[in-house]
PDB file of N, CA, C and O in Angstrom:
ATOM      1  N   ASN A   1      30.747 116.893  10.157  1.00  0.00           N
ATOM      2  CA  ASN A   1      29.180 116.739  10.156  1.00  0.00           C
ATOM      3  C   ASN A   1      28.808 118.158  10.035  1.00  0.00           C
ATOM      4  O   ASN A   1      29.259 119.056  10.747  1.00  0.00           O
ATOM      5  N   ALA A   2      27.926 118.302   9.049  1.00  0.00           N
ATOM      6  CA  ALA A   2      27.283 119.879   8.676  1.00  0.00           C
ATOM      7  C   ALA A   2      26.479 120.102   9.668  1.00  0.00           C
ATOM      8  O   ALA A   2      26.270 121.307   9.525  1.00  0.00           O
ATOM      9  N   LEU A   3      25.801 119.731  10.701  1.00  0.00           N
ATOM     10  CA  LEU A   3      25.256 120.164  11.890  1.00  0.00           C
ATOM     11  C   LEU A   3      26.127 120.837  12.727  1.00  0.00           C
ATOM     12  O   LEU A   3      25.727 121.825  13.344  1.00  0.00           O
ATOM     13  N   LYS A   4      27.368 120.403  12.843  1.00  0.00           N
ATOM     14  CA  LYS A   4      28.464 120.906  13.515  1.00  0.00           C
ATOM     15  C   LYS A   4      29.012 122.262  13.308  1.00  0.00           C
ATOM     16  O   LYS A   4      29.269 123.084  14.188  1.00  0.00           O
ATOM     17  N   VAL A   5      29.160 122.394  12.006  1.00  0.00           N
ATOM     18  CA  VAL A   5      29.719 123.613  11.243  1.00  0.00           C
ATOM     19  C   VAL A   5      28.604 124.871  11.076  1.00  0.00           C
ATOM     20  O   VAL A   5      28.892 126.023  10.750  1.00  0.00           O
ATOM     21  N   LEU A   6      27.373 124.399  11.358  1.00  0.00           N
ATOM     22  CA  LEU A   6      26.439 125.000  10.893  1.00  0.00           C
ATOM     23  C   LEU A   6      26.337 126.415  12.121  1.00  0.00           C
ATOM     24  O   LEU A   6      25.732 127.450  11.841  1.00  0.00           O
ATOM     25  N   SER A   7      26.960 126.223  13.305  1.00  0.00           N
ATOM     26  CA  SER A   7      26.650 127.277  14.230  1.00  0.00           C
ATOM     27  C   SER A   7      27.887 128.260  13.945  1.00  0.00           C
ATOM     28  O   SER A   7      27.763 129.315  14.569  1.00  0.00           O
ATOM     29  N   SER A   8      28.844 128.198  13.301  1.00  0.00           N
ATOM     30  CA  SER A   8      30.250 128.925  12.712  1.00  0.00           C
ATOM     31  C   SER A   8      29.732 129.611  11.479  1.00  0.00           C
ATOM     32  O   SER A   8      30.288 130.670  11.190  1.00  0.00           O
ATOM     33  N   ALA A   9      28.760 129.187  10.703  1.00  0.00           N
ATOM     34  CA  ALA A   9      28.497 129.703   9.169  1.00  0.00           C
ATOM     35  C   ALA A   9      27.981 131.104   9.493  1.00  0.00           C
ATOM     36  O   ALA A   9      27.382 131.401  10.527  1.00  0.00           O
ATOM     37  N   GLU A  10      28.316 132.026   8.374  1.00  0.00           N
ATOM     38  CA  GLU A  10      27.835 133.220   8.425  1.00  0.00           C
ATOM     39  C   GLU A  10      26.295 133.427   7.583  1.00  0.00           C
ATOM     40  O   GLU A  10      26.018 133.710   6.418  1.00  0.00           O
ATOM     41  N   LEU A  11      25.570 133.165   8.668  1.00  0.00           N
ATOM     42  CA  LEU A  11      24.185 133.097   8.152  1.00  0.00           C
ATOM     43  C   LEU A  11      23.196 133.481   9.478  1.00  0.00           C
ATOM     44  O   LEU A  11      23.280 133.010  10.613  1.00  0.00           O
ATOM     45  N   THR A  12      22.276 134.444   8.993  1.00  0.00           N
ATOM     46  CA  THR A  12      21.182 134.629  10.112  1.00  0.00           C
ATOM     47  C   THR A  12      20.680 133.669  11.058  1.00  0.00           C
ATOM     48  O   THR A  12      20.597 132.512  10.646  1.00  0.00           O
ATOM     49  N   GLU A  13      20.351 133.893  12.168  1.00  0.00           N
ATOM     50  CA  GLU A  13      19.841 133.006  13.029  1.00  0.00           C
ATOM     51  C   GLU A  13      18.663 132.154  12.535  1.00  0.00           C
ATOM     52  O   GLU A  13      18.618 130.931  12.663  1.00  0.00           O
ATOM     53  N   ASP A  14      17.681 132.934  11.939  1.00  0.00           N
ATOM     54  CA  ASP A  14      16.585 132.269  11.358  1.00  0.00           C
ATOM     55  C   ASP A  14      16.943 131.241  10.229  1.00  0.00           C
ATOM     56  O   ASP A  14      16.435 130.130  10.080  1.00  0.00           O
ATOM     57  N   LYS A  15      17.960 131.855   9.430  1.00  0.00           N
ATOM     58  CA  LYS A  15      18.271 130.749   8.339  1.00  0.00           C
ATOM     59  C   LYS A  15      19.088 129.526   8.593  1.00  0.00           C
ATOM     60  O   LYS A  15      19.055 128.560   7.831  1.00  0.00           O
ATOM     61  N   LYS A  16      19.901 129.580   9.785  1.00  0.00           N
ATOM     62  CA  LYS A  16      20.360 128.458  10.502  1.00  0.00           C
ATOM     63  C   LYS A  16      19.539 127.779  11.202  1.00  0.00           C
ATOM     64  O   LYS A  16      19.848 126.617  11.465  1.00  0.00           O
ATOM     65  N   GLN A  17      18.502 128.228  11.601  1.00  0.00           N
ATOM     66  CA  GLN A  17      17.347 127.244  12.347  1.00  0.00           C
ATOM     67  C   GLN A  17      16.642 126.559  11.166  1.00  0.00           C
ATOM     68  O   GLN A  17      16.275 125.409  11.409  1.00  0.00           O
ATOM     69  N   LYS A  18      16.307 127.155   9.612  1.00  0.00           N
ATOM     70  CA  LYS A  18      15.904 126.470   8.737  1.00  0.00           C
ATOM     71  C   LYS A  18      16.854 125.533   8.216  1.00  0.00           C
ATOM     72  O   LYS A  18      16.426 124.438   7.850  1.00  0.00           O
ATOM     73  N   VAL A  19      18.036 125.782   8.128  1.00  0.00           N
ATOM     74  CA  VAL A  19      18.874 124.786   7.497  1.00  0.00           C
ATOM     75  C   VAL A  19      18.944 123.662   8.370  1.00  0.00           C
ATOM     76  O   VAL A  19      18.900 122.503   7.956  1.00  0.00           O
ATOM     77  N   LYS A  20      19.063 124.014   9.695  1.00  0.00           N
ATOM     78  CA  LYS A  20      19.076 122.662  10.630  1.00  0.00           C
ATOM     79  C   LYS A  20      18.284 121.997  10.561  1.00  0.00           C
ATOM     80  O   LYS A  20      18.552 120.799  10.471  1.00  0.00           O
ATOM     81  N   ALA A  21      16.827 122.462  10.567  1.00  0.00           N
ATOM     82  CA  ALA A  21      15.715 121.644  10.579  1.00  0.00           C
ATOM     83  C   ALA A  21      15.497 120.817   9.209  1.00  0.00           C
ATOM     84  O   ALA A  21      14.717 119.866   9.273  1.00  0.00           O
ATOM     85  N   GLU A  22      16.135 121.106   7.952  1.00  0.00           N
ATOM     86  CA  GLU A  22      16.035 120.683   6.887  1.00  0.00           C
ATOM     87  C   GLU A  22      17.078 119.478   6.930  1.00  0.00           C
ATOM     88  O   GLU A  22      16.779 118.371   6.481  1.00  0.00           O
ATOM     89  N   LEU A  23      18.553 119.808   7.604  1.00  0.00           N
ATOM     90  CA  LEU A  23      19.166 118.667   7.581  1.00  0.00           C
ATOM     91  C   LEU A  23      18.884 117.568   8.584  1.00  0.00           C
ATOM     92  O   LEU A  23      19.267 116.435   8.292  1.00  0.00           O
ATOM     93  N   GLU A  24      18.368 117.737   9.534  1.00  0.00           N
ATOM     94  CA  GLU A  24      17.788 116.742  10.466  1.00  0.00           C
ATOM     95  C   GLU A  24      16.725 116.099   9.925  1.00  0.00           C
ATOM     96  O   GLU A  24      16.361 115.016  10.385  1.00  0.00           O
ATOM     97  N   ASN A  25      16.075 116.711   8.845  1.00  0.00           N
ATOM     98  CA  ASN A  25      14.592 115.656   8.173  1.00  0.00           C
ATOM     99  C   ASN A  25      15.763 114.888   7.283  1.00  0.00           C
ATOM    100  O   ASN A  25      15.723 113.659   7.321  1.00  0.00           O
ATOM    101  N   LEU A  26      16.519 115.340   6.703  1.00  0.00           N
ATOM    102  CA  LEU A  26      17.239 114.638   5.528  1.00  0.00           C
ATOM    103  C   LEU A  26      18.216 113.446   6.349  1.00  0.00           C
ATOM    104  O   LEU A  26      18.292 112.309   5.884  1.00  0.00           O
ATOM    105  N   LEU A  27      18.777 113.745   7.317  1.00  0.00           N
ATOM    106  CA  LEU A  27      19.280 112.641   8.020  1.00  0.00           C
ATOM    107  C   LEU A  27      18.298 111.807   8.625  1.00  0.00           C
ATOM    108  O   LEU A  27      18.659 110.648   8.828  1.00  0.00           O
ATOM    109  N   LYS A  28      17.178 112.111   8.951  1.00  0.00           N
ATOM    110  CA  LYS A  28      16.095 110.917   9.431  1.00  0.00           C
ATOM    111  C   LYS A  28      15.700 110.227   8.454  1.00  0.00           C
ATOM    112  O   LYS A  28      15.614 109.002   8.531  1.00  0.00           O
ATOM    113  N   SER A  29      15.400 110.901   7.384  1.00  0.00           N
ATOM    114  CA  SER A  29      15.103 110.028   6.388  1.00  0.00           C
ATOM    115  C   SER A  29      16.219 109.124   5.749  1.00  0.00           C
ATOM    116  O   SER A  29      15.794 108.047   5.331  1.00  0.00           O
ATOM    117  N   CYS A  30      17.629 109.367   5.585  1.00  0.00           N
ATOM    118  CA  CYS A  30      18.644 108.622   5.505  1.00  0.00           C
ATOM    119  C   CYS A  30      18.600 107.372   6.260  1.00  0.00           C
ATOM    120  O   CYS A  30      18.762 106.237   5.811  1.00  0.00           O
ATOM    121  N   ARG A  31      18.379 107.695   7.366  1.00  0.00           N
ATOM    122  CA  ARG A  31      18.554 106.488   8.453  1.00  0.00           C
ATOM    123  C   ARG A  31      17.523 105.464   8.143  1.00  0.00           C
ATOM    124  O   ARG A  31      17.793 104.275   7.975  1.00  0.00           O
ATOM    125  N   SER A  32      16.377 105.953   8.077  1.00  0.00           N
ATOM    126  CA  SER A  32      15.407 105.163   7.646  1.00  0.00           C
ATOM    127  C   SER A  32      15.014 104.454   6.531  1.00  0.00           C
ATOM    128  O   SER A  32      14.160 103.567   6.538  1.00  0.00           O
ATOM    129  N   ALA A  33      15.754 104.915   5.390  1.00  0.00           N
ATOM    130  CA  ALA A  33      15.772 104.345   4.111  1.00  0.00           C
ATOM    131  C   ALA A  33      16.804 103.433   4.234  1.00  0.00           C
ATOM    132  O   ALA A  33      16.526 102.334   3.754  1.00  0.00           O
ATOM    133  N   ARG A  34      18.206 103.562   4.855  1.00  0.00           N
ATOM    134  CA  ARG A  34      19.284 102.636   4.996  1.00  0.00           C
ATOM    135  C   ARG A  34      18.512 101.349   5.468  1.00  0.00           C
ATOM    136  O   ARG A  34      18.189 100.410   4.741  1.00  0.00           O
ATOM    137  N   THR A  35      18.306 101.460   6.642  1.00  0.00           N
ATOM    138  CA  THR A  35      17.741 100.225   7.338  1.00  0.00           C
ATOM    139  C   THR A  35      16.796  99.319   6.692  1.00  0.00           C
ATOM    140  O   THR A  35      16.680  98.162   7.096  1.00  0.00           O
ATOM    141  N   SER A  36      15.958  99.875   5.491  1.00  0.00           N
ATOM    142  CA  SER A  36      14.953  99.157   5.005  1.00  0.00           C
ATOM    143  C   SER A  36      15.429  98.367   3.740  1.00  0.00           C
ATOM    144  O   SER A  36      14.752  97.510   3.172  1.00  0.00           O
ATOM    145  N   THR A  37      16.826  98.815   3.333  1.00  0.00           N
ATOM    146  CA  THR A  37      17.392  98.166   1.992  1.00  0.00           C
ATOM    147  C   THR A  37      18.727  97.316   2.408  1.00  0.00           C
ATOM    148  O   THR A  37      19.273  96.661   1.521  1.00  0.00           O
ATOM    149  N   ASP A  38      19.200  97.310   3.567  1.00  0.00           N
ATOM    150  CA  ASP A  38      20.434  96.842   4.202  1.00  0.00           C
ATOM    151  C   ASP A  38      20.039  95.185   3.916  1.00  0.00           C
ATOM    152  O   ASP A  38      18.885  94.762   3.974  1.00  0.00           O
ATOM    153  N   LEU A  39      21.102  94.442   3.634  1.00  0.00           N
ATOM    154  CA  LEU A  39      20.889  92.847   3.837  1.00  0.00           C
ATOM    155  C   LEU A  39      21.374  92.708   5.075  1.00  0.00           C
ATOM    156  O   LEU A  39      22.196  93.404   5.672  1.00  0.00           O
ATOM    157  N   PRO A  40      20.732  91.641   5.447  1.00  0.00           N
ATOM    158  CA  PRO A  40      21.098  91.322   7.151  1.00  0.00           C
ATOM    159  C   PRO A  40      22.882  91.111   7.305  1.00  0.00           C
ATOM    160  O   PRO A  40      23.523  90.919   6.272  1.00  0.00           O
ATOM    161  N   ARG A  41      23.376  91.148   8.234  1.00  0.00           N
ATOM    162  CA  ARG A  41      24.963  91.360   8.634  1.00  0.00           C
ATOM    163  C   ARG A  41      25.580  89.911   7.999  1.00  0.00           C
ATOM    164  O   ARG A  41      26.586  89.821   7.294  1.00  0.00           O
ATOM    165  N   ASN A  42      24.756  88.872   8.415  1.00  0.00           N
ATOM    166  CA  ASN A  42      25.345  87.635   8.374  1.00  0.00           C
ATOM    167  C   ASN A  42      25.030  86.939   6.990  1.00  0.00           C
ATOM    168  O   ASN A  42      25.252  85.753   6.748  1.00  0.00           O
ATOM    169  N   GLU A  43      24.423  87.948   6.035  1.00  0.00           N
ATOM    170  CA  GLU A  43      24.141  87.201   4.731  1.00  0.00           C
ATOM    171  C   GLU A  43      24.821  88.152   3.954  1.00  0.00           C
ATOM    172  O   GLU A  43      24.826  89.350   4.237  1.00  0.00           O
ATOM    173  N   GLU A  44      25.649  87.449   2.554  1.00  0.00           N
ATOM    174  CA  GLU A  44      26.233  87.997   1.528  1.00  0.00           C
ATOM    175  C   GLU A  44      25.574  87.846   0.345  1.00  0.00           C
ATOM    176  O   GLU A  44      24.952  86.812   0.101  1.00  0.00           O
ATOM    177  N   PRO A  45      25.651  88.938  -0.570  1.00  0.00           N
ATOM    178  CA  PRO A  45      24.765  88.573  -1.797  1.00  0.00           C
ATOM    179  C   PRO A  45      25.409  87.581  -2.434  1.00  0.00           C
ATOM    180  O   PRO A  45      26.635  87.522  -2.339  1.00  0.00           O
ATOM    181  N   GLU A  46      24.660  86.589  -3.227  1.00  0.00           N
ATOM    182  CA  GLU A  46      25.272  85.716  -4.072  1.00  0.00           C
ATOM    183  C   GLU A  46      25.820  86.005  -5.483  1.00  0.00           C
ATOM    184  O   GLU A  46      25.140  86.525  -6.367  1.00  0.00           O
ATOM    185  N   LEU A  47      27.179  85.603  -5.629  1.00  0.00           N
ATOM    186  CA  LEU A  47      27.812  86.013  -6.705  1.00  0.00           C
ATOM    187  C   LEU A  47      27.580  85.233  -8.101  1.00  0.00           C
ATOM    188  O   LEU A  47      27.808  84.024  -8.074  1.00  0.00           O
ATOM    189  N   PRO A  48      27.140  85.815  -9.341  1.00  0.00           N
ATOM    190  CA  PRO A  48      27.285  85.079 -10.295  1.00  0.00           C
ATOM    191  C   PRO A  48      28.332  84.225 -10.615  1.00  0.00           C
ATOM    192  O   PRO A  48      29.506  84.553 -10.439  1.00  0.00           O
ATOM    193  N   THR A  49      27.929  82.951 -11.157  1.00  0.00           N
ATOM    194  CA  THR A  49      29.200  82.102 -11.765  1.00  0.00           C
ATOM    195  C   THR A  49      29.402  82.348 -13.094  1.00  0.00           C
ATOM    196  O   THR A  49      28.545  82.933 -13.756  1.00  0.00           O
ATOM    197  N   CYS A  50      30.635  81.896 -13.653  1.00  0.00           N
ATOM    198  CA  CYS A  50      30.879  81.925 -15.059  1.00  0.00           C
ATOM    199  C   CYS A  50      30.701  80.730 -15.841  1.00  0.00           C
ATOM    200  O   CYS A  50      31.459  79.779 -15.649  1.00  0.00           O
ATOM    201  N   SER A  51      29.732  80.667 -16.751  1.00  0.00           N
ATOM    202  CA  SER A  51      29.551  79.487 -17.360  1.00  0.00           C
ATOM    203  C   SER A  51      31.002  78.824 -18.341  1.00  0.00           C
ATOM    204  O   SER A  51      31.048  77.671 -18.772  1.00  0.00           O
ATOM    205  N   TYR A  52      31.888  79.678 -18.495  1.00  0.00           N
ATOM    206  CA  TYR A  52      33.027  79.538 -19.565  1.00  0.00           C
ATOM    207  C   TYR A  52      34.305  79.651 -18.510  1.00  0.00           C
ATOM    208  O   TYR A  52      34.242  80.074 -17.356  1.00  0.00           O
ATOM    209  N   SER A  53      35.486  79.159 -19.211  1.00  0.00           N
ATOM    210  CA  SER A  53      36.853  79.105 -18.142  1.00  0.00           C
ATOM    211  C   SER A  53      37.229  80.658 -18.238  1.00  0.00           C
ATOM    212  O   SER A  53      36.637  81.504 -18.907  1.00  0.00           O
ATOM    213  N   LYS A  54      38.296  80.832 -17.454  1.00  0.00           N
ATOM    214  CA  LYS A  54      38.754  82.117 -17.262  1.00  0.00           C
ATOM    215  C   LYS A  54      39.786  82.244 -18.750  1.00  0.00           C
ATOM    216  O   LYS A  54      40.355  81.322 -19.335  1.00  0.00           O
ATOM    217  N   ASN A  55      39.777  83.645 -19.071  1.00  0.00           N
ATOM    218  CA  ASN A  55      40.766  84.148 -20.358  1.00  0.00           C
ATOM    219  C   ASN A  55      42.126  84.211 -19.630  1.00  0.00           C
ATOM    220  O   ASN A  55      42.310  84.630 -18.487  1.00  0.00           O
ATOM    221  N   SER A  56      42.885  83.809 -20.337  1.00  0.00           N
ATOM    222  CA  SER A  56      44.419  83.550 -19.799  1.00  0.00           C
ATOM    223  C   SER A  56      45.227  85.053 -19.985  1.00  0.00           C
ATOM    224  O   SER A  56      46.275  85.304 -19.390  1.00  0.00           O
ATOM    225  N   LYS A  57      44.654  85.853 -20.771  1.00  0.00           N
ATOM    226  CA  LYS A  57      45.371  87.264 -21.383  1.00  0.00           C
ATOM    227  C   LYS A  57      44.459  88.108 -20.248  1.00  0.00           C
ATOM    228  O   LYS A  57      45.107  88.848 -19.508  1.00  0.00           O
ATOM    229  N   ILE A  58      43.003  88.052 -20.058  1.00  0.00           N
ATOM    230  CA  ILE A  58      42.317  89.182 -19.744  1.00  0.00           C
ATOM    231  C   ILE A  58      41.477  88.582 -18.455  1.00  0.00           C
ATOM    232  O   ILE A  58      40.416  87.969 -18.579  1.00  0.00           O
ATOM    233  N   PRO A  59      42.218  88.898 -17.024  1.00  0.00           N
ATOM    234  CA  PRO A  59      41.908  87.988 -15.812  1.00  0.00           C
ATOM    235  C   PRO A  59      40.198  88.495 -15.617  1.00  0.00           C
ATOM    236  O   PRO A  59      39.605  87.632 -14.969  1.00  0.00           O
ATOM    237  N   CYS A  60      39.496  89.389 -15.921  1.00  0.00           N
ATOM    238  CA  CYS A  60      38.104  89.739 -15.465  1.00  0.00           C
ATOM    239  C   CYS A  60      37.222  89.100 -16.693  1.00  0.00           C
ATOM    240  O   CYS A  60      36.026  89.390 -16.737  1.00  0.00           O
ATOM    241  N   ALA A  61      37.775  88.253 -17.671  1.00  0.00           N
ATOM    242  CA  ALA A  61      36.686  87.811 -18.654  1.00  0.00           C
ATOM    243  C   ALA A  61      36.959  86.576 -18.833  1.00  0.00           C
ATOM    244  O   ALA A  61      37.926  85.989 -18.347  1.00  0.00           O
ATOM    245  N   SER A  62      35.856  85.964 -19.767  1.00  0.00           N
ATOM    246  CA  SER A  62      36.007  84.468 -19.921  1.00  0.00           C
ATOM    247  C   SER A  62      36.655  84.179 -21.099  1.00  0.00           C
ATOM    248  O   SER A  62      36.905  85.017 -21.965  1.00  0.00           O
ATOM    249  N   ASP A  63      36.946  82.954 -21.150  1.00  0.00           N
ATOM    250  CA  ASP A  63      38.005  82.536 -22.581  1.00  0.00           C
ATOM    251  C   ASP A  63      36.900  82.579 -23.778  1.00  0.00           C
ATOM    252  O   ASP A  63      37.284  81.980 -24.782  1.00  0.00           O
ATOM    253  N   CYS A  64      35.786  83.082 -23.861  1.00  0.00           N
ATOM    254  CA  CYS A  64      35.025  83.086 -24.929  1.00  0.00           C
ATOM    255  C   CYS A  64      35.257  84.728 -25.568  1.00  0.00           C
ATOM    256  O   CYS A  64      34.580  85.146 -26.507  1.00  0.00           O
ATOM    257  N   VAL A  65      36.081  85.360 -25.039  1.00  0.00           N
ATOM    258  CA  VAL A  65      36.020  86.716 -25.633  1.00  0.00           C
ATOM    259  C   VAL A  65      37.780  86.786 -25.894  1.00  0.00           C
ATOM    260  O   VAL A  65      38.623  86.082 -25.339  1.00  0.00           O
ATOM    261  N   GLU A  66      38.004  87.866 -26.916  1.00  0.00           N
ATOM    262  CA  GLU A  66      39.432  88.349 -27.142  1.00  0.00           C
ATOM    263  C   GLU A  66      39.357  89.802 -27.743  1.00  0.00           C
ATOM    264  O   GLU A  66      38.493  90.378 -28.405  1.00  0.00           O
ATOM    265  N   ILE A  67      40.678  90.202 -27.226  1.00  0.00           N
ATOM    266  CA  ILE A  67      41.039  91.679 -27.600  1.00  0.00           C
ATOM    267  C   ILE A  67      41.530  91.571 -29.195  1.00  0.00           C
ATOM    268  O   ILE A  67      42.369  90.837 -29.717  1.00  0.00           O
ATOM    269  N   LYS A  68      40.722  92.530 -29.714  1.00  0.00           N
ATOM    270  CA  LYS A  68      41.289  92.803 -31.284  1.00  0.00           C
ATOM    271  C   LYS A  68      41.633  94.007 -31.432  1.00  0.00           C
ATOM    272  O   LYS A  68      41.327  94.777 -30.522  1.00  0.00           O
ATOM    273  N   TYR A  69      42.377  94.543 -32.624  1.00  0.00           N
ATOM    274  CA  TYR A  69      42.410  95.928 -32.962  1.00  0.00           C
ATOM    275  C   TYR A  69      42.208  96.162 -34.704  1.00  0.00           C
ATOM    276  O   TYR A  69      42.549  95.453 -35.650  1.00  0.00           O
ATOM    277  N   SER A  70      41.602  97.287 -34.650  1.00  0.00           N
ATOM    278  CA  SER A  70      41.498  97.531 -36.463  1.00  0.00           C
ATOM    279  C   SER A  70      41.689  99.197 -36.042  1.00  0.00           C
ATOM    280  O   SER A  70      41.482  99.768 -34.971  1.00  0.00           O
ATOM    281  N   PRO A  71      42.237  99.774 -37.527  1.00  0.00           N
ATOM    282  CA  PRO A  71      42.631 101.182 -37.439  1.00  0.00           C
ATOM    283  C   PRO A  71      40.981 101.915 -37.346  1.00  0.00           C
ATOM    284  O   PRO A  71      40.898 103.033 -36.837  1.00  0.00           O
ATOM    285  N   GLU A  72      39.991 101.376 -37.747  1.00  0.00           N
ATOM    286  CA  GLU A  72      38.826 101.967 -37.897  1.00  0.00           C
ATOM    287  C   GLU A  72      38.045 101.827 -36.677  1.00  0.00           C
ATOM    288  O   GLU A  72      37.199 102.717 -36.597  1.00  0.00           O
ATOM    289  N   MET A  73      38.039 100.978 -35.657  1.00  0.00           N
ATOM    290  CA  MET A  73      37.265 100.734 -34.364  1.00  0.00           C
ATOM    291  C   MET A  73      38.278 100.949 -33.208  1.00  0.00           C
ATOM    292  O   MET A  73      37.882 101.337 -32.109  1.00  0.00           O
ATOM    293  N   GLY A  74      39.652 100.684 -33.472  1.00  0.00           N
ATOM    294  CA  GLY A  74      40.548 100.743 -32.227  1.00  0.00           C
ATOM    295  C   GLY A  74      40.583  99.332 -31.644  1.00  0.00           C
ATOM    296  O   GLY A  74      40.285  98.296 -32.239  1.00  0.00           O
ATOM    297  N   ARG A  75      41.061  99.481 -30.187  1.00  0.00           N
ATOM    298  CA  ARG A  75      40.753  98.109 -29.487  1.00  0.00           C
ATOM    299  C   ARG A  75      39.713  98.067 -29.122  1.00  0.00           C
ATOM    300  O   ARG A  75      39.049  99.054 -28.802  1.00  0.00           O
ATOM    301  N   TYR A  76      39.239  96.581 -29.081  1.00  0.00           N
ATOM    302  CA  TYR A  76      37.967  96.240 -28.792  1.00  0.00           C
ATOM    303  C   TYR A  76      37.959  94.649 -28.414  1.00  0.00           C
ATOM    304  O   TYR A  76      38.910  93.931 -28.720  1.00  0.00           O
ATOM    305  N   MET A  77      36.759  94.134 -27.692  1.00  0.00           N
ATOM    306  CA  MET A  77      36.514  92.728 -27.318  1.00  0.00           C
ATOM    307  C   MET A  77      35.657  92.124 -28.487  1.00  0.00           C
ATOM    308  O   MET A  77      34.807  92.760 -29.110  1.00  0.00           O
ATOM    309  N   SER A  78      35.923  91.090 -28.656  1.00  0.00           N
ATOM    310  CA  SER A  78      35.151  90.013 -29.612  1.00  0.00           C
ATOM    311  C   SER A  78      34.713  88.877 -29.074  1.00  0.00           C
ATOM    312  O   SER A  78      35.555  88.219 -28.464  1.00  0.00           O
ATOM    313  N   ALA A  79      33.666  88.482 -29.130  1.00  0.00           N
ATOM    314  CA  ALA A  79      33.120  86.993 -28.970  1.00  0.00           C
ATOM    315  C   ALA A  79      33.999  86.119 -29.869  1.00  0.00           C
ATOM    316  O   ALA A  79      34.175  86.358 -31.064  1.00  0.00           O
ATOM    317  N   THR A  80      34.550  85.067 -29.193  1.00  0.00           N
ATOM    318  CA  THR A  80      35.035  83.708 -30.013  1.00  0.00           C
ATOM    319  C   THR A  80      34.162  83.107 -30.559  1.00  0.00           C
ATOM    320  O   THR A  80      34.320  82.658 -31.694  1.00  0.00           O
ATOM    321  N   ARG A  81      33.011  82.957 -29.857  1.00  0.00           N
ATOM    322  CA  ARG A  81      31.885  81.558 -29.876  1.00  0.00           C
ATOM    323  C   ARG A  81      30.403  82.343 -29.651  1.00  0.00           C
ATOM    324  O   ARG A  81      30.408  83.492 -29.208  1.00  0.00           O
ATOM    325  N   ASP A  82      29.373  81.787 -29.918  1.00  0.00           N
ATOM    326  CA  ASP A  82      28.249  82.303 -29.587  1.00  0.00           C
ATOM    327  C   ASP A  82      28.116  82.111 -27.741  1.00  0.00           C
ATOM    328  O   ASP A  82      28.529  81.202 -27.022  1.00  0.00           O
ATOM    329  N   ILE A  83      27.450  83.235 -27.441  1.00  0.00           N
ATOM    330  CA  ILE A  83      27.416  83.210 -25.833  1.00  0.00           C
ATOM    331  C   ILE A  83      26.101  83.041 -25.441  1.00  0.00           C
ATOM    332  O   ILE A  83      25.188  83.745 -25.874  1.00  0.00           O
ATOM    333  N   LYS A  84      25.966  82.207 -24.701  1.00  0.00           N
ATOM    334  CA  LYS A  84      24.526  81.748 -24.044  1.00  0.00           C
ATOM    335  C   LYS A  84      24.219  82.995 -23.212  1.00  0.00           C
ATOM    336  O   LYS A  84      25.228  83.481 -22.703  1.00  0.00           O
ATOM    337  N   PRO A  85      22.984  83.682 -22.929  1.00  0.00           N
ATOM    338  CA  PRO A  85      22.336  84.401 -22.016  1.00  0.00           C
ATOM    339  C   PRO A  85      22.392  84.069 -20.788  1.00  0.00           C
ATOM    340  O   PRO A  85      21.794  84.732 -19.941  1.00  0.00           O
TER     341      PRO A  85
END
């Protein structure tokens, strides 16, 4: 915690007081910002669903993409069909 180590810092007392006040203001604003954006504890965000089947070779992708290689482009993913937005 920055406030705890501030007393042992090699600063003048005036500078320590200014830094302490600034840290306390920052902590206060962080606490108030955090509570206004947090989800309620009993709710989890809804995850999007995949409209295609899973890819057997790429676990994090759907089966409408494949990995290709070319000397000009290197390794890249390419769509195997039109993908709806």
